[in-house]
C-alpha atoms as an extended CHARMM CRD file, in Angstrom:
* protein
*
       189  EXT
         1         1  MET       CA              0.0000000000        0.0000000000        0.0000000000  PROA      1               0.0000000000
         2         2  THR       CA              2.8160000000        2.2630000000        0.6040000000  PROA      2               0.0000000000
         3         3  GLU       CA              4.0080000000        1.5580000000       -2.8490000000  PROA      3               0.0000000000
         4         4  GLU       CA              0.6200000000        2.4120000000       -4.1930000000  PROA      4               0.0000000000
         5         5  LYS       CA              0.6400000000        5.5810000000       -2.1690000000  PROA      5               0.0000000000
         6         6  LEU       CA              3.9790000000        6.4440000000       -3.6250000000  PROA      6               0.0000000000
         7         7  ASN       CA              2.7280000000        5.7980000000       -7.1120000000  PROA      7               0.0000000000
         8         8  ILE       CA             -0.3390000000        7.8860000000       -6.5060000000  PROA      8               0.0000000000
         9         9  GLU       CA              1.7700000000       10.6370000000       -5.0350000000  PROA      9               0.0000000000
        10        10  GLU       CA              4.1720000000       10.4360000000       -7.9590000000  PROA      10              0.0000000000
        11        11  GLU       CA              1.2960000000       10.5040000000      -10.3860000000  PROA      11              0.0000000000
        12        12  GLU       CA             -0.1410000000       13.5050000000       -8.6120000000  PROA      12              0.0000000000
        13        13  LYS       CA              3.2450000000       15.2090000000       -8.7400000000  PROA      13              0.0000000000
        14        14  LEU       CA              3.5420000000       14.3990000000      -12.4070000000  PROA      14              0.0000000000
        15        15  THR       CA              0.0510000000       15.6420000000      -13.0290000000  PROA      15              0.0000000000
        16        16  ASP       CA              0.7870000000       18.8110000000      -11.0640000000  PROA      16              0.0000000000
        17        17  GLU       CA              4.0400000000       19.2950000000      -12.9490000000  PROA      17              0.0000000000
        18        18  MET       CA              2.2680000000       18.7500000000      -16.2610000000  PROA      18              0.0000000000
        19        19  ALA       CA             -0.4410000000       21.1420000000      -15.2760000000  PROA      19              0.0000000000
        20        20  ASP       CA              2.1980000000       23.6640000000      -14.2180000000  PROA      20              0.0000000000
        21        21  SER       CA              4.0740000000       23.2240000000      -17.4630000000  PROA      21              0.0000000000
        22        22  GLU       CA              0.8440000000       23.5970000000      -19.4340000000  PROA      22              0.0000000000
        23        23  MET       CA              0.0830000000       26.7260000000      -17.5000000000  PROA      23              0.0000000000
        24        24  THR       CA              3.5370000000       28.0740000000      -18.1880000000  PROA      24              0.0000000000
        25        25  ASP       CA              3.0850000000       27.1610000000      -21.8470000000  PROA      25              0.0000000000
        26        26  GLU       CA             -0.2630000000       28.9340000000      -21.8520000000  PROA      26              0.0000000000
        27        27  LYS       CA              1.3870000000       31.8390000000      -20.1210000000  PROA      27              0.0000000000
        28        28  ALA       CA              4.1620000000       31.7590000000      -22.6600000000  PROA      28              0.0000000000
        29        29  GLU       CA              1.7310000000       32.0330000000      -25.5400000000  PROA      29              0.0000000000
        30        30  PRO       CA              0.1150000000       35.1790000000      -24.1720000000  PROA      30              0.0000000000
        31        31  GLU       CA              3.5780000000       36.5340000000      -23.5920000000  PROA      31              0.0000000000
        32        32  ASN       CA              4.3000000000       35.8350000000      -27.2460000000  PROA      32              0.0000000000
        33        33  GLU       CA              1.0400000000       37.5920000000      -28.1210000000  PROA      33              0.0000000000
        34        34  GLN       CA              2.0980000000       40.5410000000      -25.9760000000  PROA      34              0.0000000000
        35        35  GLU       CA              5.4420000000       40.5740000000      -27.6970000000  PROA      35              0.0000000000
        36        36  THR       CA              3.7320000000       40.6400000000      -31.1000000000  PROA      36              0.0000000000
        37        37  ALA       CA              1.3560000000       43.2930000000      -29.8300000000  PROA      37              0.0000000000
        38        38  GLU       CA              4.3520000000       45.3040000000      -28.6830000000  PROA      38              0.0000000000
        39        39  GLU       CA              5.9310000000       44.7910000000      -32.1000000000  PROA      39              0.0000000000
        40        40  LYS       CA              2.7030000000       45.9930000000      -33.7650000000  PROA      40              0.0000000000
        41        41  ASP       CA              2.3450000000       48.8340000000      -31.2860000000  PROA      41              0.0000000000
        42        42  PRO       CA              4.6340000000       51.2710000000      -33.2140000000  PROA      42              0.0000000000
        43        43  LEU       CA              2.6380000000       50.5450000000      -36.3450000000  PROA      43              0.0000000000
        44        44  VAL       CA             -0.6210000000       51.1060000000      -34.4880000000  PROA      44              0.0000000000
        45        45  LYS       CA              0.8020000000       54.2710000000      -32.9660000000  PROA      45              0.0000000000
        46        46  ALA       CA              1.8780000000       55.4960000000      -36.3960000000  PROA      46              0.0000000000
        47        47  GLU       CA             -1.5540000000       54.7770000000      -37.8510000000  PROA      47              0.0000000000
        48        48  GLU       CA             -3.2170000000       56.6010000000      -34.9550000000  PROA      48              0.0000000000
        49        49  GLU       CA             -0.8590000000       59.5320000000      -35.4380000000  PROA      49              0.0000000000
        50        50  ILE       CA             -1.6160000000       59.5820000000      -39.1710000000  PROA      50              0.0000000000
        51        51  ALA       CA             -5.3490000000       59.5390000000      -38.4550000000  PROA      51              0.0000000000
        52        52  ASP       CA             -4.9130000000       62.3470000000      -35.9250000000  PROA      52              0.0000000000
        53        53  LEU       CA             -2.8550000000       64.4420000000      -38.3440000000  PROA      53              0.0000000000
        54        54  LYS       CA             -5.3400000000       63.7880000000      -41.1410000000  PROA      54              0.0000000000
        55        55  ASP       CA             -8.1650000000       64.9520000000      -38.8760000000  PROA      55              0.0000000000
        56        56  LYS       CA             -6.2370000000       68.1090000000      -37.9530000000  PROA      56              0.0000000000
        57        57  TYR       CA             -5.4420000000       68.7390000000      -41.6180000000  PROA      57              0.0000000000
        58        58  LEU       CA             -9.0820000000       68.3890000000      -42.6460000000  PROA      58              0.0000000000
        59        59  ARG       CA            -10.1390000000       70.7270000000      -39.8600000000  PROA      59              0.0000000000
        60        60  GLN       CA             -7.5360000000       73.3110000000      -40.9260000000  PROA      60              0.0000000000
        61        61  VAL       CA             -8.6690000000       73.0770000000      -44.5510000000  PROA      61              0.0000000000
        62        62  ALA       CA            -12.2980000000       73.5250000000      -43.5120000000  PROA      62              0.0000000000
        63        63  GLU       CA            -11.3730000000       76.4380000000      -41.2430000000  PROA      63              0.0000000000
        64        64  PHE       CA             -9.4070000000       78.1300000000      -44.0340000000  PROA      64              0.0000000000
        65        65  ASP       CA            -12.2630000000       77.5800000000      -46.4830000000  PROA      65              0.0000000000
        66        66  ASN       CA            -14.6880000000       79.1760000000      -44.0210000000  PROA      66              0.0000000000
        67        67  TYR       CA            -12.2540000000       82.0850000000      -43.5190000000  PROA      67              0.0000000000
        68        68  ARG       CA            -11.9620000000       82.5850000000      -47.2800000000  PROA      68              0.0000000000
        69        69  LYS       CA            -15.7450000000       82.5470000000      -47.7420000000  PROA      69              0.0000000000
        70        70  ARG       CA            -16.2140000000       84.9670000000      -44.8360000000  PROA      70              0.0000000000
        71        71  THR       CA            -13.6340000000       87.4280000000      -46.1940000000  PROA      71              0.0000000000
        72        72  LEU       CA            -15.1550000000       87.2630000000      -49.6810000000  PROA      72              0.0000000000
        73        73  LYS       CA            -18.5670000000       88.0010000000      -48.1850000000  PROA      73              0.0000000000
        74        74  GLU       CA            -17.1720000000       90.9010000000      -46.1170000000  PROA      74              0.0000000000
        75        75  ARG       CA            -15.3930000000       92.2700000000      -49.1840000000  PROA      75              0.0000000000
        76        76  ALA       CA            -18.5950000000       92.1160000000      -51.2300000000  PROA      76              0.0000000000
        77        77  GLU       CA            -20.4300000000       93.9340000000      -48.4360000000  PROA      77              0.0000000000
        78        78  LEU       CA            -17.7130000000       96.5940000000      -48.3140000000  PROA      78              0.0000000000
        79        79  ILE       CA            -17.9820000000       97.1320000000      -52.0480000000  PROA      79              0.0000000000
        80        80  LEU       CA            -21.7510000000       97.4130000000      -51.8640000000  PROA      80              0.0000000000
        81        81  ASN       CA            -21.8870000000       99.5490000000      -48.7290000000  PROA      81              0.0000000000
        82        82  GLY       CA            -18.4490000000      101.1910000000      -48.8330000000  PROA      82              0.0000000000
        83        83  GLY       CA            -19.8240000000      104.5720000000      -49.7980000000  PROA      83              0.0000000000
        84        84  GLU       CA            -22.3480000000      104.5960000000      -46.9570000000  PROA      84              0.0000000000
        85        85  LYS       CA            -20.2460000000      106.8920000000      -44.7760000000  PROA      85              0.0000000000
        86        86  VAL       CA            -19.7090000000      109.3940000000      -47.5830000000  PROA      86              0.0000000000
        87        87  ILE       CA            -23.3630000000      109.3300000000      -48.5870000000  PROA      87              0.0000000000
        88        88  THR       CA            -24.5440000000      109.9500000000      -45.0200000000  PROA      88              0.0000000000
        89        89  THR       CA            -22.1910000000      112.9550000000      -44.7750000000  PROA      89              0.0000000000
        90        90  LEU       CA            -23.5380000000      114.3000000000      -48.0860000000  PROA      90              0.0000000000
        91        91  LEU       CA            -27.2120000000      113.9970000000      -47.1440000000  PROA      91              0.0000000000
        92        92  PRO       CA            -27.2650000000      117.2410000000      -45.0860000000  PROA      92              0.0000000000
        93        93  ILE       CA            -25.8600000000      119.0840000000      -48.1070000000  PROA      93              0.0000000000
        94        94  LEU       CA            -28.6110000000      117.6160000000      -50.2630000000  PROA      94              0.0000000000
        95        95  ASP       CA            -31.1240000000      118.8570000000      -47.6740000000  PROA      95              0.0000000000
        96        96  ASP       CA            -29.5410000000      122.3410000000      -47.8440000000  PROA      96              0.0000000000
        97        97  MET       CA            -29.8000000000      122.3150000000      -51.6460000000  PROA      97              0.0000000000
        98        98  GLU       CA            -33.4940000000      121.4180000000      -51.4490000000  PROA      98              0.0000000000
        99        99  ARG       CA            -34.0900000000      124.2610000000      -48.9780000000  PROA      99              0.0000000000
       100       100  ALA       CA            -32.1860000000      126.6540000000      -51.2570000000  PROA      100             0.0000000000
       101       101  ILE       CA            -34.3500000000      125.6660000000      -54.2250000000  PROA      101             0.0000000000
       102       102  GLU       CA            -37.5100000000      126.1980000000      -52.1530000000  PROA      102             0.0000000000
       103       103  SER       CA            -36.3480000000      129.6050000000      -50.8900000000  PROA      103             0.0000000000
       104       104  GLY       CA            -35.2290000000      130.5520000000      -54.4400000000  PROA      104             0.0000000000
       105       105  GLN       CA            -38.8200000000      130.1730000000      -55.5870000000  PROA      105             0.0000000000
       106       106  LYS       CA            -39.9610000000      132.5520000000      -52.8390000000  PROA      106             0.0000000000
       107       107  THR       CA            -37.3990000000      135.3280000000      -53.4230000000  PROA      107             0.0000000000
       108       108  ASN       CA            -36.1260000000      137.2110000000      -56.4290000000  PROA      108             0.0000000000
       109       109  ASP       CA            -33.0030000000      138.6160000000      -54.7330000000  PROA      109             0.0000000000
       110       110  PRO       CA            -29.9260000000      137.1190000000      -56.4710000000  PROA      110             0.0000000000
       111       111  ALA       CA            -27.6240000000      138.1520000000      -53.5950000000  PROA      111             0.0000000000
       112       112  VAL       CA            -29.5390000000      135.9330000000      -51.1600000000  PROA      112             0.0000000000
       113       113  LEU       CA            -29.4000000000      132.9970000000      -53.5830000000  PROA      113             0.0000000000
       114       114  ARG       CA            -25.6770000000      133.5390000000      -54.1890000000  PROA      114             0.0000000000
       115       115  GLU       CA            -24.9980000000      133.6590000000      -50.4530000000  PROA      115             0.0000000000
       116       116  GLY       CA            -26.9620000000      130.4280000000      -49.9010000000  PROA      116             0.0000000000
       117       117  MET       CA            -25.0890000000      128.6850000000      -52.7100000000  PROA      117             0.0000000000
       118       118  GLU       CA            -21.7350000000      129.8070000000      -51.2850000000  PROA      118             0.0000000000
       119       119  LEU       CA            -22.6660000000      128.4710000000      -47.8390000000  PROA      119             0.0000000000
       120       120  ILE       CA            -23.6410000000      125.1310000000      -49.3730000000  PROA      120             0.0000000000
       121       121  TYR       CA            -20.4120000000      125.0680000000      -51.4270000000  PROA      121             0.0000000000
       122       122  HSD       CA            -18.2340000000      125.6880000000      -48.3400000000  PROA      122             0.0000000000
       123       123  LYS       CA            -20.1300000000      123.0230000000      -46.4240000000  PROA      123             0.0000000000
       124       124  MET       CA            -19.5390000000      120.6060000000      -49.2920000000  PROA      124             0.0000000000
       125       125  VAL       CA            -15.7900000000      121.3860000000      -49.3340000000  PROA      125             0.0000000000
       126       126  LYS       CA            -15.5770000000      120.7150000000      -45.5770000000  PROA      126             0.0000000000
       127       127  VAL       CA            -17.3910000000      117.3910000000      -45.9280000000  PROA      127             0.0000000000
       128       128  MET       CA            -15.1160000000      116.3520000000      -48.8090000000  PROA      128             0.0000000000
       129       129  GLU       CA            -11.9920000000      117.2840000000      -46.8150000000  PROA      129             0.0000000000
       130       130  SER       CA            -13.2490000000      115.3510000000      -43.7930000000  PROA      130             0.0000000000
       131       131  ASN       CA            -13.5240000000      112.3110000000      -46.0730000000  PROA      131             0.0000000000
       132       132  GLY       CA             -9.9440000000      112.7220000000      -47.3480000000  PROA      132             0.0000000000
       133       133  VAL       CA            -10.6970000000      114.5580000000      -50.6070000000  PROA      133             0.0000000000
       134       134  LYS       CA             -8.4680000000      117.5460000000      -51.3380000000  PROA      134             0.0000000000
       135       135  LYS       CA             -8.3260000000      119.8750000000      -54.2970000000  PROA      135             0.0000000000
       136       136  ILE       CA             -5.0660000000      119.8390000000      -56.2810000000  PROA      136             0.0000000000
       137       137  ASP       CA             -3.4050000000      123.2410000000      -56.1120000000  PROA      137             0.0000000000
       138       138  THR       CA             -2.5580000000      124.5360000000      -59.6000000000  PROA      138             0.0000000000
       139       139  GLU       CA             -1.8910000000      128.2190000000      -59.0010000000  PROA      139             0.0000000000
       140       140  ASP       CA              1.6840000000      129.0780000000      -60.0920000000  PROA      140             0.0000000000
       141       141  ALA       CA              2.5750000000      125.3730000000      -60.0030000000  PROA      141             0.0000000000
       142       142  ASP       CA              5.0810000000      123.5420000000      -62.1770000000  PROA      142             0.0000000000
       143       143  PHE       CA              3.4330000000      121.1720000000      -64.6280000000  PROA      143             0.0000000000
       144       144  ASP       CA              3.4760000000      117.6450000000      -63.1390000000  PROA      144             0.0000000000
       145       145  THR       CA              2.1440000000      114.7590000000      -65.2140000000  PROA      145             0.0000000000
       146       146  ASP       CA              1.3150000000      112.8300000000      -62.0410000000  PROA      146             0.0000000000
       147       147  ILE       CA             -1.3660000000      115.3250000000      -60.9970000000  PROA      147             0.0000000000
       148       148  HSD       CA             -2.0030000000      117.5030000000      -64.0870000000  PROA      148             0.0000000000
       149       149  GLU       CA             -3.4050000000      116.7920000000      -67.5280000000  PROA      149             0.0000000000
       150       150  ALA       CA             -2.3250000000      119.2770000000      -70.1840000000  PROA      150             0.0000000000
       151       151  ILE       CA             -5.2110000000      120.0520000000      -72.5250000000  PROA      151             0.0000000000
       152       152  ALA       CA             -3.6700000000      123.1900000000      -74.0310000000  PROA      152             0.0000000000
       153       153  MET       CA             -0.1930000000      124.5540000000      -74.6890000000  PROA      153             0.0000000000
       154       154  VAL       CA              0.1120000000      128.3570000000      -74.5850000000  PROA      154             0.0000000000
       155       155  PRO       CA              3.0580000000      129.6330000000      -76.6700000000  PROA      155             0.0000000000
       156       156  GLY       CA              4.8860000000      132.9350000000      -76.1980000000  PROA      156             0.0000000000
       157       157  MET       CA              4.4520000000      133.2600000000      -72.4320000000  PROA      157             0.0000000000
       158       158  GLY       CA              8.1770000000      133.8330000000      -71.8090000000  PROA      158             0.0000000000
       159       159  ASP       CA             10.8540000000      131.7370000000      -70.1930000000  PROA      159             0.0000000000
       160       160  ASP       CA              9.5300000000      132.2730000000      -66.6550000000  PROA      160             0.0000000000
       161       161  LYS       CA              6.1720000000      130.6490000000      -67.5950000000  PROA      161             0.0000000000
       162       162  LYS       CA              7.6660000000      127.7820000000      -69.5980000000  PROA      162             0.0000000000
       163       163  GLY       CA              6.5560000000      124.4370000000      -68.0690000000  PROA      163             0.0000000000
       164       164  LYS       CA              4.2760000000      126.2040000000      -65.5860000000  PROA      164             0.0000000000
       165       165  VAL       CA              0.5070000000      125.9220000000      -65.2200000000  PROA      165             0.0000000000
       166       166  ILE       CA             -1.0360000000      129.0160000000      -66.8190000000  PROA      166             0.0000000000
       167       167  ASP       CA             -4.7170000000      128.2710000000      -66.2610000000  PROA      167             0.0000000000
       168       168  CYS       CA             -6.7840000000      125.5500000000      -64.6050000000  PROA      168             0.0000000000
       169       169  LEU       CA             -9.8030000000      124.6250000000      -66.7210000000  PROA      169             0.0000000000
       170       170  MET       CA            -11.0620000000      121.8630000000      -64.4100000000  PROA      170             0.0000000000
       171       171  PRO       CA             -9.8030000000      121.2660000000      -60.8690000000  PROA      171             0.0000000000
       172       172  GLY       CA             -8.3140000000      117.9390000000      -59.9300000000  PROA      172             0.0000000000
       173       173  TYR       CA             -8.7730000000      116.0580000000      -56.6710000000  PROA      173             0.0000000000
       174       174  LYS       CA             -6.8490000000      113.6370000000      -54.4860000000  PROA      174             0.0000000000
       175       175  LEU       CA             -8.3290000000      111.0820000000      -52.1530000000  PROA      175             0.0000000000
       176       176  ASN       CA             -5.8370000000      110.3700000000      -49.3520000000  PROA      176             0.0000000000
       177       177  ASP       CA             -2.8690000000      111.3280000000      -51.5850000000  PROA      177             0.0000000000
       178       178  LYS       CA             -4.1580000000      109.2830000000      -54.5360000000  PROA      178             0.0000000000
       179       179  VAL       CA             -5.1820000000      111.2790000000      -57.5900000000  PROA      179             0.0000000000
       180       180  ILE       CA             -8.8210000000      110.5350000000      -58.3540000000  PROA      180             0.0000000000
       181       181  ARG       CA             -9.1290000000      113.2320000000      -61.0390000000  PROA      181             0.0000000000
       182       182  HSD       CA             -6.2560000000      114.9790000000      -62.7660000000  PROA      182             0.0000000000
       183       183  ALA       CA             -6.4430000000      118.7660000000      -62.9960000000  PROA      183             0.0000000000
       184       184  LYS       CA             -7.0310000000      119.8340000000      -66.5990000000  PROA      184             0.0000000000
       185       185  VAL       CA             -4.6600000000      122.7330000000      -67.2280000000  PROA      185             0.0000000000
       186       186  ALA       CA             -3.1300000000      124.9720000000      -69.8610000000  PROA      186             0.0000000000
       187       187  VAL       CA              0.6760000000      124.9120000000      -69.8230000000  PROA      187             0.0000000000
       188       188  GLY       CA              3.1090000000      127.6290000000      -70.9410000000  PROA      188             0.0000000000
       189       189  GLN       CA              5.4790000000      126.7760000000      -73.7860000000  PROA      189             0.0000000000
């Protein structure tokens, strides 16, 4: 019986050892799986990073497209409504002109009409200057093709008037130092 006990105990030991070795084999396989997972991990990380960068790129493209559309819309609005400020500053002058026409029908005195027109003219000049419009000075000025347009040449004016503006037939204007209408002048020859 002791021998049988020994055999049973040996069998149990063998069984335990086999079970342990199977468990270690099973454990070894998951370790191998972990090792392969670790080997794949850089690839997975790279794919995740690519997906993340692609998402960021698409968001940036969409954001830029929205920005472009918004600026185009704002630009179109500026073009349509850009003159709003100037028009609102000119409306009081239009009102003054209407009042002058009404009062001109009531009076026959040309001095009163002239005075009213001069007041309106000076008001208009102030409004234009406040909006950056300035008249180009042509009195005793040298002829400059950047701001003047010669429409007549006057011969025989002498050497002191040669290349000088003799007469201004139509005034020119600048808007913030940009010529918006050249002064039409007669130039000495």
